[in-house]
N, C-alpha and C positions, 0 to 999 in steps of 0.2 A: 187510020182514025176512029175509034168509035164514037156513038150517040150518048152523050151524057148520063143518057138514060136507062145505058145496059149494064150498068155497076149497081143501080137501083132493086133491076128487073132480077140481076142475078143476086144479090144479096137477101132479096124477099126472100127468093127461094131456099138459098142455100149459104146463108151467114152464117148456119146454127154449124155448117161444117167448114169453116172458111175461118185463114189469120189471114186479116187486112192489112197490107200496109202501106200506111201514108205517107205518102211522101215518097214515095222510090225513087225517083230520081225518072233521069233519061235511059239507064241502064243498071240493070238489076246489081247488086256487088254486097260482098257480106252477107249473104241471107244465112250463116251458118244455127245461130242461135234460133231462129224461125224455122227451121227445117228441126232444130229440138225440141221446140213448142209443138211444132205441126206429130212430129214420132209420138209424144209422151201422151196428148191430147187425142190421138188417132184420126187428126184430120182429114179430110179428102183435098181440101182447095188450098192455094193459095195465091192470094188478088193481091196484086200490085193499084194502087193509086197516085194519081199524079197530075196537077192541070201542066205539064206540057205538051205538046202534042203529040212524043210516041215514047214511050219504052220499050226499051229493046232488053230482048232476055240473054242474051251471048256478052260476056264478059270476061275479059282474062281474071280478072278480081273478084267472082259470083262466088267464090268460096273462100274462106283464110284460111282452111286446113281442108284443099282436095280429097288429100286419101280419107280422113275422118270420115268425111261428107260422103263420098265413096262408100264407104261399107254400113255405114249410116242408112244411106238409101237402098241398098243390093239387102239391108235386111229388112228395111220396109216394103219397099215392092217386089218381095220372095226372090230376089236375082235378078230383077229388072229396075236400075237404077236410071235409064231413060225412061221411066212411066212417070216421075217427076214431072214432064214437062206436059203432060197430060194433064195434070193438076193444076198448071199456071194462066191462070188469068190476070189478063191487062188492062183498063182502064184510064190508057190517056186524055189529056183533055178534059178532064172531071177535078173537082173541089172539093174540097175535104167539105165543107158547109152542105153540100150536095148528099152526102149520107147520115146524117140528123134520121135517126129513128131507126136505122139499118141496124137489126140484131146480127152482132158476127162473135165468134168465140172466143176470136185472139185479136187483140188489135196491138199494131207494132207501131211506134213514130221514132223513123233512123232520121230522117232528117229533116229539121222543125226550126224552120228560118224566124230569126228573130220578132219580137211580137206578135207572131202567129198562137192565139189560143184556140186552142182547139177542147178544152177542158166538157164544156156542153156538149159536142159534138160525142165525143169519147162516153160521156157519161150516158147521152142517150141511146148507142150501141149495148149497153149495158153488158161488154165480155167479161168472158171469164178471167184471163190478164188482161195486163198489159204494159208490153216493153217498153223502154227507153231505153237508147243508145245512143252511143257516141255524142255525149251529153256536152262535150267542151266546145262551145259557138253554136249548140243550140240551144231553144228555148224548150225548157221544162214543162211540163206540162203538169198541174200541183191538183191529185184528186184528195188527200189527205180528209178526212173528214166526210165523205163525202161518198162513202157507199165500199171507200178501198182502202187497203193499207198498204205498205211495206213490205214488201216478205224477201230476208236471205236463205231463211230452206228453202223454198220454190228452186231460187238461185242453185242451189245447189245441188237440189234431186234432179233440176234437170240437163244441170251440168252448162252452164251457161256460163261463157268464155268472151271478157270487153273483147272486141276486134281493134282498138285500139288502146291497149294497156297504158295510161300516159297518165298516171295520179300524182295532184297534186297534193295528196295528202295519203302517207301509207296506206290508210284502208279503205284509200277510194276504190271504187269499183268500175268508174265511166259506165255504170248502164245501173238500170231502177226496172225493178220489176213488182208493179201492183196486183194484188189479190184482190178478187172481190168478198168479200167478209164472209156470202153465200157460200163460194165454192172452196169445192178440196182442201182441209188444212189437215186428212189422216197423218199426219209424220207428227206433227207437234200433237194432235190430238192423245196420238201412241208414244210419246215421249217425257220422259223423267225430267227433263228440260222445260214442260208446256207454259209455267207461270212464266219465267225467265223472256220467252219468245213471246208471250202474248204482253206481259209490257212492254217488251220492245216494238211492239207493231203500235199498242196502245200511246207512247211516248214519239216514236219517230215516224210509226206510218200514218 
């Protein structure tokens, strides 16, 4: 068990180098997309937050694609994939609302119970990207029109894959990636389809 202030102290110092998983649960699981984002943004720390009294790091389902993640981590950590565990910091007994105004690079909402509205906290953290996963049965945080847009180009660019691909509609991805409007859209700017992508972001994001 950690002191609730530990998460605030850590993010105050290292938030700009961190991906923060809000609602990590009692056991880290299916964090493949999180690690893909860490690699692409060259982040140092993976931070797990949950109000539960403990967060276990070991799980048979920690990766959806173990061989693929081993390959990714081997490249990212120069042949030492086990170094990931030095980068993982967990803070059980911590409520999401305690992190208000703690800046971080990326926010992940992997497990959000109905009626949990974290928009104000997420916006105050000013992340570059916000990933929402496992949307069936989880509360969707709505960031549209508040400095963020939904993006498909970065989903493709970062190779994100839904870990429970049960679409209700054929085009559904069961994940949403939000991009802060002032962050990174080099692919769109250099694309011949940039007007199309801008219109998509405007109307749907």
